[in-house]
C-alpha positions as CSV (number, residue, x, y, z in Angstrom):
1,M,-7.6,2.9,1.8
2,S,-7.4,6.8,2.1
3,T,-9.9,9.2,-0.2
4,K,-6.4,10.1,-2.4
5,K,-5.9,6.4,-3.2
6,H,-9.8,6.0,-3.6
7,R,-9.7,8.7,-6.1
8,D,-5.8,8.0,-8.1
9,R,-7.9,4.6,-8.5
10,L,-11.0,5.5,-10.0
11,D,-9.3,8.1,-12.3
12,E,-7.0,5.2,-13.4
13,A,-9.9,3.2,-14.0
14,L,-11.8,6.1,-16.0
15,G,-9.0,6.9,-18.2
16,N,-10.5,7.2,-21.3
17,V,-13.0,9.7,-19.7
18,P,-11.9,13.4,-20.6
19,Q,-10.4,14.7,-17.6
20,K,-12.9,17.6,-17.3
21,F,-15.9,15.3,-16.7
22,R,-13.6,12.4,-15.0
23,S,-12.4,14.1,-11.8
24,R,-15.8,16.0,-11.3
25,I,-18.0,12.6,-11.6
26,T,-15.0,10.5,-9.2
27,A,-15.1,13.7,-6.5
28,D,-19.2,13.3,-6.8
29,Y,-19.2,9.6,-6.2
30,L,-16.5,9.6,-3.8
31,E,-18.1,12.2,-1.5
32,L,-21.7,10.3,-2.4
33,K,-19.7,7.2,-0.9
34,K,-18.6,9.1,2.3
35,R,-21.4,10.2,3.4
36,H,-23.1,7.0,3.3
37,A,-20.5,5.2,5.4
38,R,-21.2,8.2,7.7
39,S,-24.8,7.6,7.7
40,Q,-24.5,4.1,8.6
41,F,-22.8,5.8,12.3
42,D,-25.1,8.6,12.6
43,L,-28.3,7.2,11.1
44,T,-28.9,10.7,8.8
45,W,-30.1,8.2,5.8
46,D,-31.0,11.7,4.1
47,T,-27.1,12.6,3.4
48,P,-26.4,10.3,0.4
49,G,-29.5,12.1,-1.2
50,L,-28.5,15.1,-0.9
51,T,-25.6,15.0,-2.7
52,V,-26.6,12.5,-5.6
53,G,-27.9,15.1,-7.6
54,K,-24.4,16.3,-8.5
55,F,-23.3,12.9,-9.6
56,C,-26.2,12.6,-11.8
57,E,-25.6,16.2,-13.6
58,S,-22.0,15.6,-13.9
59,V,-22.9,12.2,-15.6
60,V,-25.3,13.6,-17.9
61,R,-22.9,16.1,-18.9
62,F,-20.5,13.5,-19.8
63,L,-22.8,11.9,-21.7
64,Q,-24.0,15.1,-23.7
65,H,-21.0,15.2,-24.5
66,H,-20.0,11.5,-25.8
67,L,-23.0,11.4,-27.2
68,T,-23.8,14.7,-29.3
69,G,-20.9,16.3,-29.6
70,T,-22.3,19.2,-27.2
71,Y,-22.6,19.4,-23.4
72,T,-24.4,21.5,-20.5
73,H,-21.8,24.0,-19.3
74,F,-20.5,23.3,-15.7
75,G,-21.7,26.1,-13.7
76,K,-25.1,26.6,-16.0
77,H,-28.0,25.4,-14.7
78,I,-29.9,22.1,-15.9
79,P,-33.3,23.3,-16.7
80,N,-35.1,20.3,-16.8
81,F,-33.0,16.9,-16.1
82,P,-35.5,14.2,-17.0
83,D,-36.0,15.7,-20.7
84,E,-32.2,15.8,-21.0
85,C,-31.9,12.6,-19.9
86,R,-34.9,11.8,-22.7
87,K,-32.9,13.3,-25.4
88,L,-29.9,11.2,-24.9
89,I,-32.4,8.0,-25.0
90,H,-33.5,8.9,-28.3
91,V,-29.7,9.6,-30.3
92,P,-29.0,7.8,-33.2
93,A,-28.1,3.7,-31.9
94,S,-24.2,5.0,-33.8
95,A,-23.6,7.7,-31.3
96,G,-22.7,4.7,-29.1
97,V,-23.6,1.7,-26.8
98,E,-26.7,1.1,-25.1
99,S,-26.0,1.0,-21.8
100,L,-24.6,5.0,-22.1
101,R,-27.6,5.7,-24.7
102,V,-30.8,4.3,-23.1
103,I,-29.9,2.5,-19.4
104,I,-27.7,4.7,-17.8
105,P,-29.6,7.8,-19.0
106,R,-33.0,6.0,-17.3
107,A,-31.0,4.8,-14.1
108,L,-30.1,8.8,-13.8
109,V,-33.9,9.9,-14.1
110,F,-34.9,7.1,-11.9
111,L,-32.2,8.7,-9.3
112,Y,-33.2,12.4,-9.5
113,T,-36.3,11.2,-9.2
114,I,-36.0,9.5,-6.0
115,R,-34.0,12.2,-4.6
116,G,-36.7,14.8,-5.2
117,K,-39.7,12.7,-4.4
118,R,-39.3,10.4,-1.5
119,G,-39.0,13.2,1.4
120,I,-35.0,13.1,1.2
121,G,-34.0,16.1,2.9
122,H,-37.9,16.6,3.9
123,V,-39.7,16.3,6.8
124,G,-42.8,14.4,6.5
125,G,-44.2,11.4,5.2
126,D,-45.8,8.3,6.7
127,V,-42.4,6.2,6.3
128,D,-39.2,7.1,6.9
129,A,-38.0,5.2,3.7
130,N,-34.8,7.0,4.2
131,E,-32.4,4.1,4.9
132,I,-33.6,2.0,1.9
133,D,-33.6,4.7,-0.3
134,A,-29.9,5.7,0.4
135,A,-29.2,2.2,-0.2
136,V,-30.7,1.9,-3.6
137,I,-28.8,5.1,-4.5
138,V,-25.6,4.3,-3.7
139,R,-26.0,0.6,-5.5
140,V,-27.3,2.5,-8.8
141,C,-24.6,4.8,-8.7
142,D,-22.0,2.1,-7.9
143,W,-23.2,0.2,-11.1
144,I,-23.2,3.3,-13.2
145,V,-19.8,4.2,-12.3
146,A,-18.8,0.3,-13.1
147,E,-20.3,0.6,-15.9
148,L,-18.5,3.5,-17.1
149,I,-15.2,2.1,-16.0
150,R,-16.3,-1.4,-18.1
151,V,-17.3,1.0,-21.9
152,F,-14.1,3.1,-21.2
153,H,-11.6,0.8,-19.9
154,D,-12.7,-2.2,-22.1
155,L,-13.0,-4.5,-19.1
156,S,-16.0,-7.1,-18.3
157,L,-18.6,-6.2,-15.7
158,E,-17.0,-8.1,-13.1
159,E,-13.9,-6.6,-13.9
160,A,-15.0,-3.2,-13.6
161,Q,-17.4,-3.9,-10.6
162,A,-14.0,-5.4,-8.6
163,I,-12.7,-2.3,-9.0
164,V,-15.7,-0.3,-7.9
165,D,-15.8,-3.1,-4.6
166,G,-12.1,-1.9,-4.0
167,V,-12.4,1.5,-4.1
168,V,-15.6,2.1,-2.3
169,E,-15.5,2.9,1.4
170,R,-15.4,-0.1,3.3
171,S,-17.0,1.0,7.2
172,I,-17.8,-0.3,9.7
173,P,-20.1,1.4,12.3
174,L,-18.5,2.2,15.5
175,V,-21.3,2.3,16.8
176,W,-23.7,-1.4,16.6
177,T,-27.5,-0.9,18.1
178,I,-28.2,-4.0,19.2
179,G,-31.1,-5.4,21.1
180,G,-31.9,-2.4,22.4
181,K,-28.0,-1.7,23.9
182,K,-25.4,0.0,22.2
183,R,-21.6,-0.9,21.8
184,V,-18.8,0.6,20.3
185,L,-16.7,-1.7,18.1
186,R,-13.4,-0.4,19.5
187,P,-12.6,-2.1,22.1
188,E,-9.3,-0.3,22.6
189,L,-11.1,3.0,23.1
190,S,-10.6,4.7,26.8
191,Y,-14.3,4.9,29.3
192,P,-14.2,8.9,28.5
193,D,-14.4,8.2,24.2
194,K,-16.7,5.6,24.1
195,T,-19.0,7.6,26.1
196,L,-18.3,10.7,23.8
197,L,-19.1,8.7,21.1
198,L,-22.5,7.0,22.1
199,L,-23.4,10.8,22.9
200,Y,-23.0,11.7,19.4
201,T,-25.5,8.6,18.5
202,D,-28.1,11.0,20.5
203,L,-27.2,14.3,20.0
204,D,-30.8,16.1,20.3
205,F,-32.1,14.3,23.5
206,G,-28.9,13.0,25.0
207,V,-28.6,9.7,27.1
208,L,-29.4,8.5,30.6
209,I,-26.6,8.0,32.7
210,E,-27.8,4.6,33.6
211,D,-27.7,3.6,29.6
212,L,-24.0,4.9,29.3
213,F,-22.5,3.2,32.0
214,E,-24.5,-0.2,30.7
215,W,-23.6,0.8,26.9
216,V,-19.6,1.3,28.5
217,E,-19.1,-1.8,30.2
218,H,-17.7,-0.2,32.8
219,S,-17.8,-2.0,35.6
220,N,-17.8,0.4,38.9
221,K,-20.9,2.9,38.4
222,T,-19.4,5.3,41.2
223,D,-15.7,5.3,39.7
224,F,-17.2,5.9,36.1
225,K,-19.4,8.8,37.6
226,R,-16.4,10.0,39.1
227,R,-13.7,9.4,36.5
228,V,-15.4,9.7,33.4
229,L,-18.4,11.8,33.3
230,K,-17.0,14.1,35.9
231,S,-13.6,14.7,34.0
232,L,-15.5,14.9,30.8
233,H,-18.1,17.8,32.5
234,N,-14.9,19.7,33.5
235,A,-13.2,19.8,30.3
236,K,-17.0,20.9,28.8
237,R,-16.8,17.9,26.8
238,I,-20.6,17.3,28.5
239,E,-23.0,18.6,30.1
240,W,-24.1,16.6,32.9
241,D,-27.5,17.1,34.3
242,E,-27.1,15.1,37.9
243,D,-30.8,16.0,39.3
244,N,-31.8,13.9,35.9
245,D,-29.4,11.6,35.7
246,I,-28.5,12.6,32.1
247,A,-25.5,13.5,29.7
248,Y,-25.7,15.6,26.6
249,L,-22.8,16.1,24.2
250,S,-21.5,19.7,24.2
251,P,-20.2,21.7,21.2
252,L,-16.5,20.9,22.3
253,G,-17.6,17.4,22.3
254,I,-19.2,17.4,19.3
255,Q,-15.5,18.9,17.7
256,F,-13.4,16.4,19.4
257,V,-15.8,13.3,18.2
258,E,-15.3,14.3,15.0
259,E,-11.6,15.5,14.5
260,K,-10.2,12.9,16.8
261,L,-12.5,9.8,16.7
262,L,-14.4,10.0,13.3
263,K,-11.9,11.8,11.2
264,H,-9.9,8.5,9.7
265,Q,-13.6,6.2,9.8
């Protein structure tokens, strides 16, 4: 399903949310989902955490509008995000259902806190929890969107969840790491394309030719070097260091992978 279809379906499901809030919530949520799907390929787990802030701020502005009649206008900084959420928690019960007054604001504080306090986008710390953090961030955002759909579209939680499940970016990773090996999960790709994808998974250090040969499952190492590596090197998509028998993906190679191989992933 294309991003446009995802957006259209979410837009319809959130049809009772005013358009100026709905369009931003939808765009921020889909960007979060897209980045999380991408993270499963390149293992940059901090990217969902770097985008969840916009989603939180869009949702809290809508809740301010819905529960109090006023909101922090888009383009104006929210000086103390947790305080704004706490204000919503203390509005009268008559202002709206409990999930909008209490549960979602608390969930937003959690998301905002995990984004700022757990090393998302930062270097350091004893344990890299970014993969776990990214999974939690995305699932909490899924729940928030499902709850908004449930409340504003008068659906059951199961029906709302089904809509969310129908618009998420279901992405099988192109490269699978298993038992110290890597495998490209699109067997129809050519050996050069598989090689570029595998190099894309390790942009900083390159990949040993011995590993590349094994990972692409080529049958003849001499042929692999002559027909695949030499051709890619001549096209400037890789740098093949023959002395150390290692290959690196070039800027042209990165561009090819992102525009040709990952564009529809």
